MOPAC internal coordinates of N, CA, C and O (Angstrom, degrees):
PM7 1SCF
backbone

  N    0.0000 0     0.00 0     0.00 0    0    0    0
  C    1.4499 1     0.00 0     0.00 0    1    0    0
  C    1.5269 1   110.03 1     0.00 0    2    1    0
  O    1.2310 1   120.72 1   -51.21 1    3    2    1
  N    1.3073 1   116.23 1   128.79 1    3    2    1
  C    1.4587 1   121.00 1  -178.93 1    5    3    2
  C    1.5307 1   109.30 1   -78.68 1    6    5    3
  O    1.2310 1   121.23 1   -45.51 1    7    6    5
  N    1.3329 1   115.25 1   134.49 1    7    6    5
  C    1.4596 1   118.76 1   178.13 1    9    7    6
  C    1.5226 1   109.86 1   -80.16 1   10    9    7
  O    1.2310 1   121.09 1   -22.77 1   11   10    9
  N    1.2955 1   115.52 1   157.23 1   11   10    9
  C    1.4628 1   120.19 1  -179.65 1   13   11   10
  C    1.5216 1   110.36 1   -76.71 1   14   13   11
  O    1.2310 1   120.99 1   -31.61 1   15   14   13
  N    1.3279 1   115.71 1   148.39 1   15   14   13
  C    1.4578 1   122.80 1   177.63 1   17   15   14
  C    1.5192 1   108.69 1   -72.86 1   18   17   15
  O    1.2310 1   120.48 1   -51.53 1   19   18   17
  N    1.3137 1   116.69 1   128.47 1   19   18   17
  C    1.4678 1   121.53 1  -179.97 1   21   19   18
  C    1.5236 1   109.74 1   -91.35 1   22   21   19
  O    1.2310 1   121.37 1   -64.31 1   23   22   21
  N    1.3325 1   114.98 1   115.69 1   23   22   21
  C    1.4624 1   121.95 1  -174.41 1   25   23   22
  C    1.5297 1   109.24 1  -116.25 1   26   25   23
  O    1.2310 1   121.43 1   -52.74 1   27   26   25
  N    1.3260 1   114.88 1   127.26 1   27   26   25
  C    1.4618 1   121.60 1   177.64 1   29   27   26
  C    1.5252 1   108.57 1  -111.83 1   30   29   27
  O    1.2310 1   120.52 1   -54.43 1   31   30   29
  N    1.3299 1   116.61 1   125.57 1   31   30   29
  C    1.4644 1   122.70 1   176.76 1   33   31   30
  C    1.5220 1   108.33 1  -102.76 1   34   33   31
  O    1.2310 1   120.64 1   -49.05 1   35   34   33
  N    1.3337 1   116.39 1   130.95 1   35   34   33
  C    1.4623 1   120.41 1  -175.63 1   37   35   34
  C    1.5264 1   110.85 1  -129.50 1   38   37   35
  O    1.2310 1   121.47 1   -46.53 1   39   38   37
  N    1.3280 1   114.80 1   133.47 1   39   38   37
  C    1.4657 1   121.47 1   170.96 1   41   39   38
  C    1.5298 1   107.39 1  -135.43 1   42   41   39
  O    1.2310 1   119.99 1    17.10 1   43   42   41
  N    1.3156 1   117.63 1  -162.90 1   43   42   41
  C    1.4591 1   120.56 1  -176.30 1   45   43   42
  C    1.5267 1   112.80 1   -76.16 1   46   45   43
  O    1.2310 1   120.62 1   124.08 1   47   46   45
  N    1.3233 1   116.41 1   -55.92 1   47   46   45
  C    1.4600 1   121.06 1  -171.69 1   49   47   46
  C    1.5253 1   114.99 1  -109.25 1   50   49   47
  O    1.2310 1   120.15 1   178.66 1   51   50   49
  N    1.3346 1   117.31 1    -1.34 1   51   50   49
  C    1.4575 1   121.14 1  -176.02 1   53   51   50
  C    1.5319 1   109.79 1    52.87 1   54   53   51
  O    1.2310 1   121.80 1  -135.10 1   55   54   53
  N    1.3150 1   114.17 1    44.90 1   55   54   53
  C    1.4551 1   120.45 1  -176.46 1   57   55   54
  C    1.5288 1   112.05 1  -117.29 1   58   57   55
  O    1.2310 1   119.97 1   136.73 1   59   58   57
  N    1.3307 1   117.67 1   -43.27 1   59   58   57
  C    1.4624 1   120.75 1  -173.94 1   61   59   58
  C    1.5201 1   112.83 1  -120.69 1   62   61   59
  O    1.2310 1   120.56 1   117.23 1   63   62   61
  N    1.3240 1   116.53 1   -62.77 1   63   62   61
  C    1.4623 1   120.00 1  -171.32 1   65   63   62
  C    1.5286 1   113.87 1   -70.88 1   66   65   63
  O    1.2310 1   120.12 1   121.87 1   67   66   65
  N    1.3193 1   117.37 1   -58.13 1   67   66   65
  C    1.4713 1   118.27 1  -176.17 1   69   67   66
  C    1.5297 1   113.14 1   -66.79 1   70   69   67
  O    1.2310 1   118.62 1   142.26 1   71   70   69
  N    1.3533 1   120.24 1   -37.74 1   71   70   69
  C    1.4646 1   117.81 1   175.26 1   73   71   70
  C    1.5324 1   112.96 1   -65.81 1   74   73   71
  O    1.2310 1   120.22 1   148.09 1   75   74   73
  N    1.3356 1   117.18 1   -31.91 1   75   74   73
  C    1.4636 1   119.80 1   175.86 1   77   75   74
  C    1.5231 1   109.84 1   -65.11 1   78   77   75
  O    1.2310 1   120.39 1   134.95 1   79   78   77
  N    1.3268 1   116.87 1   -45.05 1   79   78   77
  C    1.4708 1   120.36 1   178.02 1   81   79   78
  C    1.5320 1   110.33 1   -61.28 1   82   81   79
  O    1.2310 1   120.54 1   136.67 1   83   82   81
  N    1.3162 1   116.58 1   -43.33 1   83   82   81
  C    1.4678 1   119.97 1   178.30 1   85   83   82
  C    1.5264 1   110.63 1   -59.63 1   86   85   83
  O    1.2310 1   120.23 1   136.15 1   87   86   85
  N    1.3211 1   117.17 1   -43.85 1   87   86   85
  C    1.4718 1   120.99 1   179.76 1   89   87   86
  C    1.5279 1   111.42 1   -64.65 1   90   89   87
  O    1.2310 1   120.34 1   140.39 1   91   90   89
  N    1.3311 1   116.96 1   -39.61 1   91   90   89
  C    1.4646 1   120.79 1  -178.76 1   93   91   90
  C    1.5258 1   112.40 1   -64.55 1   94   93   91
  O    1.2310 1   120.15 1   145.07 1   95   94   93
  N    1.3207 1   117.33 1   -34.93 1   95   94   93
  C    1.4649 1   121.06 1  -173.65 1   97   95   94
  C    1.5359 1   113.37 1  -107.24 1   98   97   95
  O    1.2310 1   120.12 1  -176.88 1   99   98   97
  N    1.3080 1   117.37 1     3.12 1   99   98   97
  C    1.4679 1   122.53 1  -176.69 1  101   99   98
  C    1.5302 1   112.87 1   -55.66 1  102  101   99
  O    1.2310 1   119.93 1   142.53 1  103  102  101
  N    1.3090 1   117.75 1   -37.47 1  103  102  101
  C    1.4654 1   120.85 1  -176.16 1  105  103  102
  C    1.5275 1   114.01 1  -100.20 1  106  105  103
  O    1.2310 1   120.30 1  -167.88 1  107  106  105
  N    1.3079 1   117.03 1    12.12 1  107  106  105
  C    1.4630 1   120.81 1   177.52 1  109  107  106
  C    1.5324 1   108.13 1   -67.52 1  110  109  107
  O    1.2310 1   119.75 1   -53.31 1  111  110  109
  N    1.3242 1   118.08 1   126.69 1  111  110  109
  C    1.4661 1   120.36 1  -174.04 1  113  111  110
  C    1.5271 1   115.01 1   -65.22 1  114  113  111
  O    1.2310 1   120.00 1   158.64 1  115  114  113
  N    1.3229 1   117.60 1   -21.36 1  115  114  113
  C    1.4662 1   120.01 1  -176.97 1  117  115  114
  C    1.5255 1   113.45 1  -104.02 1  118  117  115
  O    1.2310 1   120.52 1  -176.31 1  119  118  117
  N    1.3344 1   116.62 1     3.69 1  119  118  117
  C    1.4614 1   120.12 1  -175.88 1  121  119  118
  C    1.5191 1   112.00 1  -123.64 1  122  121  119
  O    1.2310 1   122.12 1   -31.20 1  123  122  121
  N    1.3294 1   113.55 1   148.80 1  123  122  121
  C    1.4563 1   122.75 1   166.98 1  125  123  122
  C    1.5214 1   103.66 1  -119.05 1  126  125  123
  O    1.2310 1   119.23 1   -52.76 1  127  126  125
  N    1.3230 1   119.07 1   127.24 1  127  126  125
  C    1.4692 1   120.66 1  -171.59 1  129  127  126
  C    1.5252 1   112.54 1  -126.26 1  130  129  127
  O    1.2310 1   122.03 1   -28.39 1  131  130  129
  N    1.3390 1   113.72 1   151.61 1  131  130  129
  C    1.4628 1   124.19 1   173.82 1  133  131  130
  C    1.5238 1   107.16 1  -143.67 1  134  133  131
  O    1.2310 1   121.39 1   -15.74 1  135  134  133
  N    1.3400 1   114.94 1   164.26 1  135  134  133
  C    1.4590 1   119.14 1   172.04 1  137  135  134
  C    1.5162 1   109.45 1  -139.32 1  138  137  135
  O    1.2310 1   121.55 1   -23.80 1  139  138  137
  N    1.3328 1   114.64 1   156.20 1  139  138  137
  C    1.4635 1   120.94 1  -179.55 1  141  139  138
  C    1.5240 1   108.76 1  -158.80 1  142  141  139
  O    1.2310 1   121.47 1   -12.96 1  143  142  141
  N    1.3277 1   114.80 1   167.04 1  143  142  141
  C    1.4582 1   121.06 1   178.00 1  145  143  142
  C    1.5141 1   110.91 1  -122.30 1  146  145  143
  O    1.2310 1   120.70 1   -23.82 1  147  146  145
  N    1.3215 1   116.28 1   156.18 1  147  146  145
  C    1.4615 1   120.49 1  -176.68 1  149  147  146
  C    1.5348 1   113.49 1   -91.36 1  150  149  147
  O    1.2310 1   119.61 1   160.22 1  151  150  149
  N    1.2943 1   118.35 1   -19.78 1  151  150  149
  C    1.4703 1   120.60 1  -177.35 1  153  151  150
  C    1.5201 1   111.50 1   -81.24 1  154  153  151
  O    1.2310 1   121.47 1   -26.44 1  155  154  153
  N    1.3276 1   114.79 1   153.56 1  155  154  153
  C    1.4746 1   120.25 1   179.00 1  157  155  154
  C    1.5248 1   111.63 1   -58.36 1  158  157  155
  O    1.2310 1   120.29 1   147.03 1  159  158  157
  N    1.3199 1   117.05 1   -32.97 1  159  158  157
  C    1.4685 1   121.46 1  -177.45 1  161  159  158
  C    1.5304 1   113.18 1   -88.86 1  162  161  159
  O    1.2310 1   120.16 1  -169.04 1  163  162  161
  N    1.3192 1   117.30 1    10.96 1  163  162  161
  C    1.4715 1   120.95 1   179.87 1  165  163  162
  C    1.5213 1   110.79 1   -61.96 1  166  165  163
  O    1.2310 1   121.19 1   -33.18 1  167  166  165
  N    1.3315 1   115.32 1   146.82 1  167  166  165
  C    1.4687 1   119.91 1   177.07 1  169  167  166
  C    1.5217 1   110.82 1   -59.13 1  170  169  167
  O    1.2310 1   120.75 1   139.85 1  171  170  169
  N    1.3200 1   116.16 1   -40.15 1  171  170  169
  C    1.4696 1   122.36 1   174.03 1  173  171  170
  C    1.5172 1   106.14 1  -135.59 1  174  173  171
  O    1.2310 1   120.39 1   -69.87 1  175  174  173
  N    1.3166 1   116.87 1   110.13 1  175  174  173
  C    1.4647 1   122.23 1  -173.80 1  177  175  174
  C    1.5293 1   110.74 1   -81.49 1  178  177  175
  O    1.2310 1   121.38 1   -40.13 1  179  178  177
  N    1.3038 1   114.96 1   139.87 1  179  178  177
  C    1.4578 1   123.02 1   178.08 1  181  179  178
  C    1.5273 1   110.40 1   -61.42 1  182  181  179
  O    1.2310 1   120.65 1   -45.70 1  183  182  181
  N    1.3366 1   116.36 1   134.30 1  183  182  181
  C    1.4650 1   121.88 1   179.67 1  185  183  182
  C    1.5278 1   110.60 1  -124.15 1  186  185  183
  O    1.2310 1   121.23 1   -13.61 1  187  186  185
  N    1.3042 1   115.26 1   166.39 1  187  186  185
  C    1.4587 1   120.58 1   174.24 1  189  187  186
  C    1.5268 1   110.16 1   -60.86 1  190  189  187
  O    1.2310 1   120.06 1   144.11 1  191  190  189
  N    1.3246 1   117.49 1   -35.89 1  191  190  189
  C    1.4671 1   120.97 1   179.25 1  193  191  190
  C    1.5336 1   110.72 1   -62.34 1  194  193  191
  O    1.2310 1   120.23 1   142.95 1  195  194  193
  N    1.3391 1   117.16 1   -37.05 1  195  194  193
  C    1.4675 1   120.12 1   176.22 1  197  195  194
  C    1.5273 1   110.39 1   -62.11 1  198  197  195
  O    1.2310 1   120.75 1   133.92 1  199  198  197
  N    1.3250 1   116.16 1   -46.08 1  199  198  197
  C    1.4671 1   121.77 1  -179.13 1  201  199  198
  C    1.5296 1   109.83 1   -62.24 1  202  201  199
  O    1.2310 1   120.42 1   136.05 1  203  202  201
  N    1.3150 1   116.80 1   -43.95 1  203  202  201
  C    1.4689 1   120.78 1  -179.77 1  205  203  202
  C    1.5227 1   111.86 1   -67.89 1  206  205  203
  O    1.2310 1   120.19 1   149.74 1  207  206  205
  N    1.3184 1   117.24 1   -30.26 1  207  206  205
  C    1.4720 1   122.46 1   179.91 1  209  207  206
  C    1.5268 1   111.76 1   -71.90 1  210  209  207
  O    1.2310 1   120.17 1   142.77 1  211  210  209
  N    1.3342 1   117.28 1   -37.23 1  211  210  209
  C    1.4679 1   122.94 1  -168.93 1  213  211  210
  C    1.5272 1   113.80 1   -75.78 1  214  213  211
  O    1.2310 1   121.91 1   -38.56 1  215  214  213
  N    1.3382 1   113.94 1   141.44 1  215  214  213
  C    1.4655 1   121.03 1   168.85 1  217  215  214
  C    1.5208 1   109.68 1   -86.56 1  218  217  215
  O    1.2310 1   121.12 1   148.23 1  219  218  217
  N    1.3294 1   115.47 1   -31.77 1  219  218  217
  C    1.4544 1   121.96 1  -179.47 1  221  219  218
  C    1.5251 1   108.41 1  -148.74 1  222  221  219
  O    1.2310 1   120.90 1   -33.76 1  223  222  221
  N    1.3360 1   115.89 1   146.24 1  223  222  221
  C    1.4587 1   121.69 1   178.23 1  225  223  222
  C    1.5264 1   108.00 1  -121.42 1  226  225  223
  O    1.2310 1   121.09 1   -51.23 1  227  226  225
  N    1.3238 1   115.52 1   128.77 1  227  226  225
  C    1.4552 1   121.51 1   173.53 1  229  227  226
  C    1.5241 1   107.23 1  -107.63 1  230  229  227
  O    1.2310 1   120.93 1   -62.17 1  231  230  229
  N    1.3331 1   115.83 1   117.83 1  231  230  229
  C    1.4572 1   121.27 1   178.21 1  233  231  230
  C    1.5239 1   108.98 1  -106.27 1  234  233  231
  O    1.2310 1   121.00 1   -29.42 1  235  234  233
  N    1.3132 1   115.70 1   150.58 1  235  234  233
  C    1.4583 1   119.90 1  -175.15 1  237  235  234
  C    1.5188 1   113.26 1   -78.29 1  238  237  235
  O    1.2310 1   119.94 1   152.33 1  239  238  237
  N    1.3371 1   117.71 1   -27.67 1  239  238  237
  C    1.4654 1   119.39 1   175.48 1  241  239  238
  C    1.5275 1   110.79 1  -152.06 1  242  241  239
  O    1.2310 1   121.18 1    -9.51 1  243  242  241
  N    1.3159 1   115.35 1   170.49 1  243  242  241
  C    1.4673 1   122.42 1  -174.81 1  245  243  242
  C    1.5288 1   111.73 1   -59.13 1  246  245  243
  O    1.2310 1   120.07 1   145.51 1  247  246  245
  N    1.3179 1   117.46 1   -34.49 1  247  246  245
  C    1.4672 1   121.76 1   179.89 1  249  247  246
  C    1.5339 1   111.26 1   -56.96 1  250  249  247
  O    1.2310 1   120.39 1   141.80 1  251  250  249
  N    1.3141 1   116.86 1   -38.20 1  251  250  249
  C    1.4582 1   120.82 1  -179.47 1  253  251  250
  C    1.5281 1   111.33 1   -69.59 1  254  253  251
  O    1.2310 1   120.41 1   141.56 1  255  254  253
  N    1.3127 1   116.83 1   -38.44 1  255  254  253
  C    1.4669 1   120.84 1   177.49 1  257  255  254
  C    1.5290 1   110.00 1   -64.19 1  258  257  255
  O    1.2310 1   121.23 1   135.73 1  259  258  257
  N    1.3307 1   115.25 1   -44.27 1  259  258  257
  C    1.4625 1   120.53 1   178.45 1  261  259  258
  C    1.5257 1   110.52 1   -60.25 1  262  261  259
  O    1.2310 1   120.42 1   135.96 1  263  262  261
  N    1.3292 1   116.80 1   -44.04 1  263  262  261
  C    1.4609 1   121.28 1   178.88 1  265  263  262
  C    1.5292 1   110.50 1   -58.17 1  266  265  263
  O    1.2310 1   120.38 1   132.11 1  267  266  265
  N    1.3164 1   116.87 1   -47.89 1  267  266  265
  C    1.4669 1   120.99 1  -177.91 1  269  267  266
  C    1.5240 1   110.55 1   -60.66 1  270  269  267
  O    1.2310 1   120.50 1   134.52 1  271  270  269
  N    1.3219 1   116.65 1   -45.48 1  271  270  269
  C    1.4730 1   120.11 1  -179.49 1  273  271  270
  C    1.5292 1   111.61 1   -62.59 1  274  273  271
  O    1.2310 1   120.03 1   141.34 1  275  274  273
  N    1.3300 1   117.55 1   -38.66 1  275  274  273
  C    1.4644 1   121.21 1  -179.59 1  277  275  274
  C    1.5277 1   111.56 1   -76.35 1  278  277  275
  O    1.2310 1   120.36 1   135.35 1  279  278  277
  N    1.3240 1   116.91 1   -44.65 1  279  278  277
  C    1.4698 1   122.31 1  -176.48 1  281  279  278
  C    1.5322 1   111.79 1   -66.46 1  282  281  279
  O    1.2310 1   120.49 1   145.70 1  283  282  281
  N    1.3197 1   116.68 1   -34.30 1  283  282  281
  C    1.4628 1   120.52 1  -174.70 1  285  283  282
  C    1.5330 1   111.22 1  -116.44 1  286  285  283
  O    1.2310 1   121.06 1  -142.56 1  287  286  285
  N    1.3287 1   115.57 1    37.44 1  287  286  285
  C    1.4663 1   121.66 1   176.24 1  289  287  286
  C    1.5201 1   109.71 1   -55.55 1  290  289  287
  O    1.2310 1   120.83 1   -42.06 1  291  290  289
  N    1.2956 1   116.01 1   137.94 1  291  290  289
  C    1.4537 1   120.35 1   178.00 1  293  291  290
  C    1.5208 1   113.46 1    87.74 1  294  293  291
  O    1.2310 1   120.33 1   167.36 1  295  294  293
  N    1.3248 1   116.98 1   -12.64 1  295  294  293
  C    1.4655 1   120.91 1   177.57 1  297  295  294
  C    1.5227 1   109.42 1   -89.68 1  298  297  295
  O    1.2310 1   120.82 1   -27.93 1  299  298  297
  N    1.3186 1   116.04 1   152.07 1  299  298  297
  C    1.4654 1   120.19 1   173.41 1  301  299  298
  C    1.5210 1   107.03 1   -75.86 1  302  301  299
  O    1.2310 1   120.79 1   -65.22 1  303  302  301
  N    1.3198 1   116.10 1   114.78 1  303  302  301
  C    1.4579 1   120.96 1  -176.79 1  305  303  302
  C    1.5240 1   110.91 1   -97.67 1  306  305  303
  O    1.2310 1   120.69 1   -37.64 1  307  306  305
  N    1.3282 1   116.28 1   142.36 1  307  306  305
  C    1.4633 1   119.16 1   173.21 1  309  307  306
  C    1.5268 1   109.72 1   -72.19 1  310  309  307
  O    1.2310 1   120.60 1    -6.13 1  311  310  309
  N    1.2992 1   116.45 1   173.87 1  311  310  309
  C    1.4646 1   121.31 1   173.98 1  313  311  310
  C    1.5264 1   108.39 1   -57.99 1  314  313  311
  O    1.2310 1   120.49 1   -46.39 1  315  314  313
  N    1.3396 1   116.67 1   133.61 1  315  314  313
  C    1.4651 1   121.51 1   178.17 1  317  315  314
  C    1.5208 1   107.64 1  -120.39 1  318  317  315
  O    1.2310 1   120.71 1   -57.90 1  319  318  317
  N    1.3263 1   116.25 1   122.10 1  319  318  317
  C    1.4570 1   122.45 1  -179.27 1  321  319  318
  C    1.5229 1   109.37 1  -114.96 1  322  321  319
  O    1.2310 1   121.13 1   -51.25 1  323  322  321
  N    1.3358 1   115.44 1   128.75 1  323  322  321
  C    1.4679 1   121.59 1   178.00 1  325  323  322
  C    1.5294 1   108.45 1   -88.53 1  326  325  323
  O    1.2310 1   120.66 1   -54.41 1  327  326  325
  N    1.3446 1   116.34 1   125.59 1  327  326  325
  C    1.4652 1   121.43 1  -177.27 1  329  327  326
  C    1.5289 1   114.11 1   -93.22 1  330  329  327
  O    1.2310 1   119.77 1   161.77 1  331  330  329
  N    1.3285 1   118.04 1   -18.23 1  331  330  329
  C    1.4770 1   122.38 1  -177.62 1  333  331  330
  C    1.5284 1   112.02 1    56.79 1  334  333  331
  O    1.2310 1   120.81 1  -125.79 1  335  334  333
  N    1.3290 1   116.05 1    54.21 1  335  334  333
  C    1.4616 1   122.38 1   178.82 1  337  335  334
  C    1.5275 1   108.35 1  -102.21 1  338  337  335
  O    1.2310 1   119.61 1   -56.49 1  339  338  337
  N    1.3341 1   118.34 1   123.51 1  339  338  337
  C    1.4785 1   120.63 1  -177.91 1  341  339  338
  C    1.5298 1   111.97 1   -64.58 1  342  341  339
  O    1.2310 1   120.95 1   -28.81 1  343  342  341
  N    1.3311 1   115.79 1   151.19 1  343  342  341
  C    1.4540 1   121.84 1  -175.94 1  345  343  342
  C    1.5134 1   115.35 1   -92.63 1  346  345  343
  O    1.2310 1   120.03 1  -166.85 1  347  346  345
  N    1.3195 1   117.55 1    13.15 1  347  346  345
  C    1.4670 1   119.92 1  -175.30 1  349  347  346
  C    1.5294 1   113.78 1  -100.61 1  350  349  347
  O    1.2310 1   120.13 1  -167.85 1  351  350  349
  N    1.3309 1   117.35 1    12.15 1  351  350  349
  C    1.4657 1   121.27 1  -179.27 1  353  351  350
  C    1.5231 1   109.32 1  -111.61 1  354  353  351
  O    1.2310 1   120.25 1   -42.91 1  355  354  353
  N    1.3140 1   117.12 1   137.09 1  355  354  353
  C    1.4542 1   121.66 1  -174.47 1  357  355  354
  C    1.5272 1   112.53 1   -84.93 1  358  357  355
  O    1.2310 1   121.49 1   -10.50 1  359  358  357
  N    1.3259 1   114.76 1   169.50 1  359  358  357
  C    1.4593 1   123.03 1  -176.75 1  361  359  358
  C    1.5311 1   111.36 1   -52.37 1  362  361  359
  O    1.2310 1   121.06 1   -52.47 1  363  362  361
  N    1.3173 1   115.58 1   127.53 1  363  362  361
  C    1.4674 1   125.91 1   177.29 1  365  363  362
  C    1.5356 1   113.90 1    62.03 1  366  365  363
  O    1.2310 1   120.16 1  -164.36 1  367  366  365
  N    1.3283 1   117.30 1    15.64 1  367  366  365
  C    1.4606 1   121.62 1   174.10 1  369  367  366
  C    1.5343 1   108.12 1   -57.48 1  370  369  367
  O    1.2310 1   119.79 1   -41.61 1  371  370  369
  N    1.3235 1   118.00 1   138.39 1  371  370  369
  C    1.4678 1   121.01 1  -175.07 1  373  371  370
  C    1.5330 1   112.17 1   -61.36 1  374  373  371
  O    1.2310 1   119.84 1   142.80 1  375  374  373
  N    1.3198 1   117.90 1   -37.20 1  375  374  373
  C    1.4694 1   120.61 1   177.99 1  377  375  374
  C    1.5299 1   110.20 1   -68.45 1  378  377  375
  O    1.2310 1   120.20 1   140.49 1  379  378  377
  N    1.3082 1   117.22 1   -39.51 1  379  378  377
  C    1.4649 1   120.71 1   176.65 1  381  379  378
  C    1.5296 1   109.83 1   -62.00 1  382  381  379
  O    1.2310 1   120.18 1   135.22 1  383  382  381
  N    1.3136 1   117.25 1   -44.78 1  383  382  381
  C    1.4652 1   120.28 1   177.69 1  385  383  382
  C    1.5248 1   111.24 1   -59.56 1  386  385  383
  O    1.2310 1   120.38 1   136.28 1  387  386  385
  N    1.3203 1   116.89 1   -43.72 1  387  386  385
  C    1.4669 1   121.32 1  -179.63 1  389  387  386
  C    1.5351 1   110.56 1   -61.65 1  390  389  387
  O    1.2310 1   120.58 1   132.34 1  391  390  389
  N    1.3313 1   116.50 1   -47.66 1  391  390  389
  C    1.4638 1   120.96 1  -179.18 1  393  391  390
  C    1.5305 1   111.80 1   -63.72 1  394  393  391
  O    1.2310 1   120.81 1   139.01 1  395  394  393
  N    1.3189 1   116.05 1   -40.99 1  395  394  393
  C    1.4648 1   119.34 1   178.45 1  397  395  394
  C    1.5228 1   111.02 1   -63.49 1  398  397  395
  O    1.2310 1   119.94 1   133.27 1  399  398  397
  N    1.3137 1   117.71 1   -46.73 1  399  398  397
  C    1.4729 1   120.75 1   179.48 1  401  399  398
  C    1.5333 1   111.38 1   -61.43 1  402  401  399
  O    1.2310 1   120.73 1   137.94 1  403  402  401
  N    1.3355 1   116.22 1   -42.06 1  403  402  401
  C    1.4717 1   119.81 1   178.81 1  405  403  402
  C    1.5252 1   111.52 1   -61.12 1  406  405  403
  O    1.2310 1   120.43 1   142.72 1  407  406  405
  N    1.3149 1   116.79 1   -37.28 1  407  406  405
  C    1.4582 1   120.97 1  -177.89 1  409  407  406
  C    1.5309 1   112.66 1   -82.58 1  410  409  407
  O    1.2310 1   120.55 1   141.67 1  411  410  409
  N    1.3301 1   116.55 1   -38.33 1  411  410  409
  C    1.4679 1   120.62 1  -171.50 1  413  411  410
  C    1.5231 1   113.73 1   -88.76 1  414  413  411
  O    1.2310 1   119.62 1   138.83 1  415  414  413
  N    1.3274 1   118.32 1   -41.17 1  415  414  413
  C    1.4727 1   120.57 1  -175.46 1  417  415  414
  C    1.5279 1   113.44 1   -52.36 1  418  417  415
  O    1.2310 1   119.30 1   132.52 1  419  418  417
  N    1.3412 1   118.94 1   -47.48 1  419  418  417
  C    1.4759 1   118.29 1  -179.79 1  421  419  418
  C    1.5306 1   112.59 1   -65.00 1  422  421  419
  O    1.2310 1   120.64 1   144.05 1  423  422  421
  N    1.3232 1   116.39 1   -35.95 1  423  422  421
  C    1.4726 1   120.70 1   179.28 1  425  423  422
  C    1.5201 1   110.40 1   -65.84 1  426  425  423
  O    1.2310 1   120.43 1   136.19 1  427  426  425
  N    1.3096 1   116.79 1   -43.81 1  427  426  425
  C    1.4705 1   121.73 1   179.41 1  429  427  426
  C    1.5298 1   109.52 1   -63.47 1  430  429  427
  O    1.2310 1   120.40 1   137.81 1  431  430  429
  N    1.3237 1   116.85 1   -42.19 1  431  430  429
  C    1.4763 1   120.54 1   179.28 1  433  431  430
  C    1.5240 1   110.53 1   -58.91 1  434  433  431
  O    1.2310 1   120.12 1   137.97 1  435  434  433
  N    1.3176 1   117.38 1   -42.03 1  435  434  433
  C    1.4754 1   121.57 1   179.26 1  437  435  434
  C    1.5212 1   110.02 1   -65.86 1  438  437  435
  O    1.2310 1   120.64 1   134.43 1  439  438  437
  N    1.3308 1   116.39 1   -45.57 1  439  438  437
  C    1.4513 1   120.63 1  -177.23 1  441  439  438
  C    1.5232 1   113.22 1   -65.39 1  442  441  439
  O    1.2310 1   120.87 1   142.98 1  443  442  441
  N    1.3336 1   115.95 1   -37.02 1  443  442  441
  C    1.4692 1   119.33 1  -178.78 1  445  443  442
  C    1.5107 1   112.46 1   -81.33 1  446  445  443
  O    1.2310 1   120.67 1   155.83 1  447  446  445
  N    1.3448 1   116.33 1   -24.17 1  447  446  445
  C    1.4452 1   120.52 1   178.17 1  449  447  446
  C    1.5267 1   113.01 1    69.60 1  450  449  447
  O    1.2310 1   121.20 1     7.56 1  451  450  449
  N    1.3347 1   115.32 1  -172.44 1  451  450  449
  C    1.4804 1   120.02 1  -177.12 1  453  451  450
  C    1.5234 1   113.21 1   -68.31 1  454  453  451
  O    1.2310 1   120.10 1   180.00 1  455  454  453

C-alpha cells in the first residue's frame, strides 16, 4: 500500500494563505496536509517536527523559504517550492483558492506521478 504524500503549506501568520491551502487539499486521497506560519505571532508556528514530517513544503513566497533554510540550518530539509501567492487575500477567498490551485495542482501531479 502506497503511503500518502505529506504536504506542508507555509505562510507568515498561518491565518489566510496556508490554512486555505490546507483546507483545499485536506480531502485529497493521496495527500496528508498541514499548515504553519513562520512568524512568532502565527496561529500555528512552524516547528522542526513539521519539517521532519513533510515530504514537500509549499511556501507562499521566497521570504518563507529563506526563513526555513536559516531557521533549520543543518537539518535535512524536504523539497521546498515557492508558490508566489500574494498576502492580501483572506481565508478561503475565491481568488486565493484559484491562485493556490493554479500553483499547487501541477506540482502535486508531478510529485504523485502517473
